[in-house]
N, C-alpha and C positions, 0 to 999 in steps of 0.2 A: 458357524454363522456366515463367515465370509466364503463365498464360492468363487472358484477360479476354474474356468474351462477354457483351455487355450484354443481348441478348434472343435466345434460340434458339427455334426452332419445330420441333415434331415433323413429320415428313413423313407423307403419307398411308400410306406403306408401313410406317413404324415404329409407327404407332398408328392402327388402323382406327377410324373414327368421330370422330377429332379433327380439327379444322380449324385451319390455321395462319394464317388470315386474319381480322384484327380491325381494325375501323376506329378512327380516332383518338378518336372520341367513345364508343367501347365502354366500359362502366363498369369492366371490369377493366383496360383500358389506362389510364384516368384514375387508377385506384388505384395502378398501377405508377408512373405519373409522380409521384404524391404520395410514393411510396417513394424515388424518385430524388431529389426535392427534399428530403426529410427527411434522407437520407444526406448530401447536400451541406451542408445548414443545420446539422445536428448530428453532425458527425464524432465518432467515439469513439476513445479511446486505450486501449491495452493496455501493461502493463509486465511485464517479466521481469527477475529478478535471478539472476545467476550468482554463487554463493558459492564460496570456495576449498575448503570441506569441509562436511560435513553436521552436525557437532556440535563443541562447544567447551567450554573451561573458563572460569570467571570470570577476568577480567583480560586475556583474549586479545583480539585484533582479529579481527573478521569482515571479511575483504577481499571486496568485491563489485563487480560490473559490472552496470549497468542498461541494458536495451534498451527504449526507448519507441517504440512503433509505432502507426500508425493501424489500426483494426480492419478497414477496407475491404479492404486488400491486404497487411497486415503490413509495410508499408514504413516506414522510419524517420520518425518524426513531426517535422514542422516547426512544430507548434503550440506546446505547452508548453516552457518553458525551465527550469522549476524542478521538481525531484523531491523528494517528502517520504517519508521512510522512518522507520517506528516499530518499536521492539522491544516487544512486548506480553507482559506476564507472564500467569501462570495465573489471576490475578484480573481479567483484562481491563483492565489499566491500562498506560499508556505508561511503560515503564522507561527508555527512551532514545530520543532523536530525532536525525534526521540530515536536513539540507537540502543538496541537491547541484545544481549547475548542469547543465543538459542541453545538449549540443552535438551537433547533427545526429542527434538521437534516441538519444544515448548519454551515459552518465554513470558515474563511477567514484569510489570512496572507501573508507572503512573505518569501522567502528563498534566502539569499544572497549567491551567488556562490563564494566559495573561489578562490582567484586569483592565488593560488598555484597549482591548478589542471591543468593537461595536457589536451590538446585538444582531443576530441573524442566523441564517442557516449555513452551517459549515459542513465540510467533509473530512472524515479521518480515513486515511488510506495506509495500507501496510503492504510491504513487498521485500523480497530479498533481492540482492544485487543480480543474482543469476536469473531471476524472473524477467529482468530487463531485456534479455535476449529475445523475448517473445512479445506478444501484444500487451501493451500496458493496460488495456481494458480488462485484463484478467488479474490486475492487482485487487486486493481487498479494498472495498470502499463502502462506507456507511455514512449516511447523512445524520448529523446531530444538531439540535437547536441549542443555541447559547444565548443567554440573556445577561446584559450588563445592568446591574442594580441601579445604576445612575440614570438609566433610560426607562421610559414608560413603554409598555407594550401597546403598539398601535393596532387596533383591531382592523382586520381587512375588510374593505368595503365590498359588498355584494353587488353584482351587476343586475340591473333589472332586465336588460335585454337577454335574448336567447344565446347560449354558448355557441361558439364557433366549433363545429365538429369536423374532425379529420377522419375519413373512412378509408380503410385499407382492406385489400382482399389477398388471401394467400392460398393458392391451389395446393392440395395435398400432393406430395411427390415432386413438386416444382413447377409443373405446367398444366394448364387445361388443354384438353385435346378434343377436337370435334368428334362427336359420335361416342364418346366414353363418359359414362356417369362417374363423377368424382366428388369428393368432399372439398369444400372451400371454407377456409377459416376467415373470419371477419373480425376486425378490431376497430372500435371507435374511441377516439380520445378527444377531450376538449382542449381549450387553450392552455390549461394548467398542466397538461401532460398526463392526467389521470384518465382512466377508462370511464366511459359513459354508456349507460344502458340505453339502447335505441332499438327501434323497429324499422324495417324497411322491406323492400322487395326488388326483384330483378325483372326487367321488361325487355322484350325484343324490339326490333325496329317498328313493329306494328302496334307497339304499346301493350302487347299481350303479356300479362303477368305470368312468369314461368317459374318462379321460386320466391319464397319469403324468408326472411332471417330476422333474428332477434338476439341481441347480445345480453350476457348476464354478468357474472363476476368480472370486474376490471374491464368491462366493455368488450369482452371477447365472446364469440359464438361460432357456430358452424352450420352450414346448410349443404344440400346436395343439388347438383345441376348436371343435366345432359345437354351440352351445347349442340345445336344443329348446324351443320355446315352451311355456310352462306348467310347465316343470320348474325346480326350485330346486337350487342346487349349493353344496357345501362343499369346502374344501381340507383334506386330512388329511396331517400331517407325521409321518414315521416317525422316531422317536428312535433313538439308538445302541443303547439297551437293548431295543429292540423294541417299546416302548410307542408310542402315537400321540397327537398333539394336533390339535385341530380349529381351523380358521380360517375366518372369513367370506370369501365370494367377492365380487368386485365386482358392482355392479348391472349387469344386462343390459337393454339398451334394446329397446323393442318395434320400432322402426324407426330407420333412419339409414344412414349411409355408412361403408364400411370402406375405408381406404387401406393397401395392403400393398406393400412394396418389398423385393425380394431383391437383395442386393449381392454374391453369391458369384461372379459371372462378370465378364467384361469389360464387360458391359452391365448397366444397372439394369433389373430386370424389375418393372414396375408393374402392380398389379391394383387396380381399383376395383370394389367390390361394393355392393349395396344390396337392400333388400326390393323385391319386385315392385310393391308399392303405390306406390313412389316413381318408378317408370319411367313418365314422362309426357312424354318428349321435351323436358324443360326443359334450359336450358343449364347446364353445369358448367365451371368454370375450374380448371385445374391450373397452379400456379406453382412455381418453385424459385428460392430466392435464398440468397446467402451474404454475411453482413455487409452487408446493405442493397443488394447488387448483384444484379439479376435475371439469371439465366442461362437460364431457360426459362419459357415460358408458352404455353398453348394452351387451346382451347375445344372442347366437344363437345356435341352434342345427345343427352341421356341417353335412349336408347331400348332399352337392354339391361341386364339386372341384373348382368351380369359381363362385363368386358372387360379385356384385358391389353395391354401394350406393352413394348417394349425401347428404352431410351435409352442411348446410348454414354456411358460414364464420361468420355471425353475431352472432352465438352462442359463439364465443370465443373472448377474448380480443386481443389487439395488442401485439405481442410478439412471442416467441418460444413456440409452442405446441408440447408436447410429446405424440404420439400415441403408445399404447402397446397392443399387441395381446397375450392373456393368454390361455393356455391349462392346466387345473387342477392346476391353480395358478402358473404355470410356464411360464415365458415370453418366447415366441417362435418367435416373430418378433417385430421389433420396428422401428418407423420412426418419425423424427422431422421435422416440417414445420414452416415457419414464416408467420404470418398473419399481415398485415398492413392495418388498417382501415383509415390510414392518418388522425387520429383524434388528432394530436398533437396541441399544442397551436399555434395559428396564431399570429405572431409578425409583426407588421408594423412600419416603420420609415418614418417620413416626416420631411424635413428640413424647418425651417422657413427662408424664403428668403428675408424678409423685412430688412430694414436697422437695423443692430445690434449694440448696444452700447457696448463699451469697447472691440470691436474686438473679440467677442466670437462666437463660433458655437453652435447653439441650435437646438436640435432634439426633436420632439414629438414621443413618443413610445406609441403604443396601443397594448393590448393583448386581444384576444377573442378566444372562442372555435370554433369548426367546423361550428357551426350555427351562428357565429358572435355575440354571447353573451359575454359581457365583463368578463374578468377574472382578479381578483386581485392576482398577483403572485409576486415572488421574483426572481430577475434576476441579473446576473453579466454582465458587459459591458466592452469591450476592444476596444479602437480606436487606430489604428496604422497608420503610414505613409506608404502608399502602395508602394511607390517607394523604401523604405528601407526594408520592411518586405513583401516578397511575398511568398505565399504558396498555395499548391493545396488543395482545400476543400475536395477532395475525400480522401486525406491521413489523415485527421484529425480524432482524437479520440473524438467524440462529446458526448454530453449528450444523444443524441438519439442512436447513434451506440453503445455506451458503456452500458447504462442501459437496452436497449432493445435487444441487440445482444451479444456483446463481453463478458459481465459479466456472461453469462450463458454458454459459450463455452470455451474449453480448447485449448490452443495453439495459435500460431501466425495467426492473420487475416490480410491479405494484403488489404490496402485501406478500412478500415471498414466503413467509411462514404460514400463510393461510392454507397452503397445500399440505402442511405437516401437522397442523393443529386440529385435533378431533376429526381425523380423516373419515370420510364417508363416500359413498358412490358419486354424489354430486361433485365433490371436490376432485375426485380422480378424473372425472369427465372434464372438469374445468381446467385441470392441469394439462390434459391432452390438448385442449383448446389453446393454452399458452404455447405449447411446443409446435402447434400448427402455425401460429402467428409470429413466434419469436424463436425459431429453431436454429439460430446461428450458433455454431460450436467452435471450439478451439482447434479442430483438426481439419485439414483440407487434403483430399486425395490428390489434387493436382501437383503438389510439391513432390510426391513420390513417383507419380507417373512420368513427370518430366525430369526425374532425377535431379531436382533442384536441391543443392546442398545448402544447408543452413549454416551461417557463419555464427560463431560464438564470440561475441565481443567481451562479455563480462563473465569471467570465470566464477565458479562457486566460491563464495567468500567464507572461508573457514576461520578467519580471524579479521579483526578490524584492520582496514588497509586504506592507503591513499595511493592512488594510481593515476596514470595519464599517459600522454604522448609527447615525444620530442621531435620537432620538425625544423626544417629551415624556414625561411620567410616565404618560400614558394610551396610550403606544406609538404615537402618531401621528407619522409621519416629519416631520422638520424640515428644510426646504431652506435652503441658504446659511448653515448653521451653521459657525462657525469652529472648526477642529480643529488642534491643535498636537501634534507628535510630538517628544519631547525625550529624549535619552539621559541615563540616570542612572549610567552606568558611567564611573568616573574613567579618564581617558586616551583616551576616545573621545567627542569633542565632536560632537554632531549636534542640530540643531533645524530642523524643517520645519513648514510650515503649509499648509493647504488648506481648502476649503469643501465642504460636502455638496451633492450634486445634488438635483434635484427630488423624488427618491424617498428623500431622507435618506441616501443611500449616500456614503461617502467612501473614498479610497484613496491611500496613499502608495506609489508604485511606483518602479521604477528604483533600488532601494536596493542598495547595495554594502556589506554589514555583515558584519564578521568574526564568528567563533563566540562565543556566550555573552555577548551584549550585553543590558542591561536598559534598558527605556524606560518613560516615562510618556506616556499619551495623554490630552489634555484637550479638551473641547468647550465652546464658548461660543455663546450665542445672544442676540439682542435681546429675546427673550421672558423673559429672566431665567435666569441660570445654574442657579438652584435647581430650575427646571423642565425641565432638560435631562438626558437619559439617553444615555450612550455605550455601545454594544454592539459589542464586537469580534467579528469572525467567529470562531466556535468551531471547535475541531478536529473532524474527522469522528467520528461516533459509533463505538464499538467494539461490534460484534455479539458477543453472548455465544454462544460456540460450545463444544460438548462437545469435549474433547480426545480425539482418536483416537490413543492412544499405545501403542506396543509397546515392550517392553524391549529396547533396543539393546545389543548386545554390544560395548561400547567400554571395557571395563576396562583393556585394554592401553594405550589412549590416555590414560586417567586416570593409570595408573602412569608412563607416560613424561612426562606433564605435571608430575607431582610431582617427578620426577627433574630436569626442566628448571628448575623454579622453586626447588627446595630444594637441589639438589646441585651447583649452579654455584658457581664461585669468586666473589670479590667483584666482579669485572668480568664483564659480559655484554653482548652486542650489543643485548639487549632493554632494558638500563638498568642501574642500580646497585642492588645488593642492600643494603638498609639493615638495621642492627642492630635487634634486637627491643627495643621500649620498653614497660615495664610501667607502666600508669596506675593510680595508687592512688586518686585522687579526681577528680571533675570540676573543670575550671578555672572559677573564679569570674569571670564576665564582668562588666565595668564598662560602664555605659551611656555612649554617646558624649557625650550631654549630661547633665552631672551637675547638673541643676537639679530639685529636688523639685517635683512637681505641674505640670511644664511641659505646655503644651497642644500641643506640637509634633506634627504629624500624621505626620511621616515619621521622627522619631527622630534626625535629624541636623541639623547647622547648619554654615555656613561659618566662623563665628566666634562665640565666646562671651566676652562681656564679663567680665573677671575681677571677682570679688567685692570685691577690694580697692578697686576704683574707686568703688563706691557704699556701701561700709560706713561708717557714721557720717557720711555726707555730708549736709550741710544745704542744698545747692544744688538746682537743678531738674534734670530729666532730660536736658535738651540738653547739659549739661556732660559727661555720661558718653560722648558719642559722638565727642569730639575725639580724633583719632589712631587711631580704629578702622579697620582695613583694609577697603577697598572702599566706604566711605561718606564723605560730607563734609556740612558744614553750609553751606548756600547760601540767602541771603535768608530766614533763619529756618526753613528746612526741611531735613530730613535726606533726602538723595538718594543713590542708588547711583552709583558712579563707573565701574563696569564696564558697558560697552555691551551691550545686548541684541541678539541677532542675528535675532530673528523679526520678520516684517513686521506681525504683529498687535499693534497698540499701542492699548490702550483709553484713551480720554480724552486722546489726543495733542493737545497744544496748541503744538507747535513746539519744545518743550524738555523736558528730563528732568522727570518728575513726582515728587512726594514718595513715599517708601516707605510701604507699607501697614503700619500698626501694629495688632497684636492683643494686647489686654490680657486675660490670663486666659481666652483662647479666643474673645473677643468683638472684632470689628474696631471701631476708633475711626473716627468720621466724618471727623476730621482730626487733624493732629499738634498742634493748638493745645492740646489737653488736657495735653500733656507739659509745657507751660509752668508749670502750677501743681501738678504731681505731685511730691511730695517723693521724692528718691532714696532716702531711708532706708526707705521702704515697699516697696522692690523686693527680691525674692529672687534674681532672675536675668534676664539679657537674652541672647537668641540672635539672630544676624544671618544672614539668608538672602539671598544675592546671586547664587548660581549658578543656572543655568536648571533643573537637575535637582532643586534643593531648592525652588524657588519655584513649579514647575509645578503642584503639588498644591493651591495656593491659588487660588481663583477670581480674585481681584483682585491677585495677587502679581506681575504682570508687571514692575513697577518695583522689586521687592525687598520683603522682609518683615522686620519687627522684632517679635520675639516677647518680650513682657514678662510675667514671672510675679511677682505680688506675694506678700508674706508671708501675706496673708489669702485667697489663691486657693483654688479648690475642692480638695478632698482627692484626688479621682480625676480624671485627665486626661479631657477630653471624648472623646478618640479611643477610650477604653475603654467609653464609654457606648453601648449597643446602639441607642439612638435616633438616634445620630449616623451619618448615611450620606451619602456623596458619590457621586452617580450619574453625574456628568459626567467622572469620571476613572477610567482603567483602567491597570493595570500589565502589562508584558510582560517576561517573564524568559527568560534564556538563548536569545536569538534571534539568527539570522544564519547565513551559510554555514558549513558544517562545515569544520574545519581539514583541510588535505590534507597527506599525506606519502607517500613512496614505500616500497614493500615493501623491507625491508632485505636486501641481498645482500652478504655479506662479501667483502672483497678481502684475500687473504692468500696467502702463499707456503707451499704444503704441505710444502716442504723445510725450512722453519723450524720446528723442534720446539718452540721457546719461544713460538710464537704461540698465544694463548689462544682466538682466535675459532673455530677448527675444532671445539673441544670443545662450544661452545654450538650451533654450526650443526648438528652431528650429531644433537642432541636435538630438532631441529625436526620437527614433523609436516607442515607446509606448507614444502616445500623452495623452491618458486618460485611467484610470482604475478605476472602481467603482464596488466593489463586492456586493453591496446591493442597487439595484434600485427596488423600490416597486411600482407596479401599484396600483392605488386606486380602489374603488368599481366600477368605470366606466371603468376600465382597462387602465388608462392613467397615464403617467409619463413624465417628462422632463429631458433631458440630456443636460448639459451645460458645455462647456470647452473652454479655450482660443484657438484661431486659431493659426496655425503655418504657416510655408512657404511650407508645403506639397502641392504637386500638387493635390493629392487626398487622401481621408481617406477610410480605410476599418474598418467597425464597425462589431464586433462580439458580439451577445447577446445569452446567454443561461440561462435557468432557469426553474422553475416549480411552481405549486400551491400546496396547502395543501392536494389535492386529488391525487397527483401523476401524473398529466398531465404535459408532458414535452414540451419544446419548444427550438428551435434554429433558429437564423436568422443572415445572413451576408448581409451587405449592403455597397456598394461602391459608393462614390459620390465625385465629384470634389470640391476642396476648392475654393469657390468664394469670399473668404474674406482674401486674402493674402496681408498683409500690414506690416508684421514684417521685 
């Protein structure tokens, strides 16, 4: 099924004037070698997410399966092992994060939607850390509609006035040239961002009509024009009411090359045309590549203004093929086409209609290649109640439309799966219209030609890691700086240390961290800690995108969800329904440390010396520490008794060092001052001995004693805007996301007292399995309890280890309704 042809040459019969013979030192050959080296050195990854359904209500789980592949051949990626998933709200902020482990290019999990979110259109995006080295526009992104059940759906008002149309033109090959007839793509969109079917025409300066155009699917179309030198052109749009609107026409070049490709037959028909002024017998090179792999290249002596050729589509794989015409290694024309051999995995489902025990639905799944040979693949399966979850297959972002099309184009694609669902000649033509008007791809020849070296900031993430940069206050990298990572979550003890490299970079890798752990990261340097700045690697930026949103008809889904959450009895397989609690006023929170004017930086302590100890005391401070947990008096010094676990020990002299004493926010040079300080002058004492409390203090390795006197400053120094700690950073809610299995009830349908069936029948997602594996015979079985659904809709997506992709939707009536 998968075809790989590294370099193909046109024969003299298929393309007159082209030569298939090029020496190893030919400039174009050297350029293609650079491309091959670039592809090997900088492999790129793609991500696809299969969700159990297209829309949700707040509080529900989004069940998902991730497929991570290399762009070169869409094979499962063996690079990254960590996947990051973000739920983005309509203010372009992260509403929820998910971190999953990738195994053989696959990952699965769930994302619980916070019930505090407002209704609206959200985006779910997925990426690996390595993908951040390239354009963020190639992250996986999908729009999902979320509804809060406490809010009512407000129907969108329809405008009575005519829509505002934006009209754009895209000459094939890049430019229009005087005297050369060429195809021109046209795209019309309204103010919503969706395509609009329109009609119009092109006129010259004498208002003579020279061409007509009409858009079809998604507001895209194509027409032909032979611009005459010396004439100027305008586009005229005919509105629904018969009025017209004028639009500027693209600039027309005096000379240049036109590259035209026709995809309507079994062969690609290629035409190269130019002005007669450029026909000087110079060499032109034509190449075709897909995801960094060259599938065709050839050279001609350009001695004719027009010539054509036919190339068999069988030379190329399924996907986007980028053709480029070079003159003296300069790209002068470019065209992208889509070739579909319809060689995806064939997935078939058959229902077992014999009498089924335990009231279960059983489906047999088979997977084969285009020649009906069995394929052992890995698939994710979703079964929904079709009456509750209805959606248009054309609107879906599927494993086919994403990995073969959307992941290599930039920008919004309306109804991406339209071009893969029930394919016909019209859809293939309309897909070519899409590539004429939206042919931006992830590869640019200019980087290779100009020997532009790509810098890799983010390494392949093979384990969970926390990384960043250590600099001085002037942003100069600091090498060999000591960095400590310390957990501040009670019940999860972890402390690690490392040093920064020559570029100031540091990384804690091979981390096995459960969900929602908090950390403090601290950097130290011999140059002085006050001159050290710690910069954690930031999350990827969120591109501000216009929401292309259509009102979805999912009121029945909302009504069912309300019944599910409000109409159930006290027990539910989803959890326990709690009684309503009325809150009359906010709870008055008491501080952890009840010491006025304390200079504590983190607001917590391991022990607070009771006031009764030093009230009306006439002795010295040392007397207050006898019997305090975690500390002891040894050789006239107060030291910590709990052993520190980090290897970074400042001023280590072979034994435990005295604890750091901070008096009203200022460190004391030594503990000797405590010998003459009257205890009666003290307002409070806090003891910090745990790693997560001492980490925020530069010299707090051996423990910290915070003393607040009665004459201390009125406001804590932590509230002073001038107080800044540059060498410490906090990390919140980090770690692998918790895992759980999709709940499938086990019940006896003959037992009428069983409460589980009532909840199960209200489900919209009846069954979800992210890992269904077909055997060497291409067979697997899907088994789930029946519900009261009138019919089921089954969606299956998956792939094999060679990058062959498959998707199948199957709707069938529920013939086993007895719940």
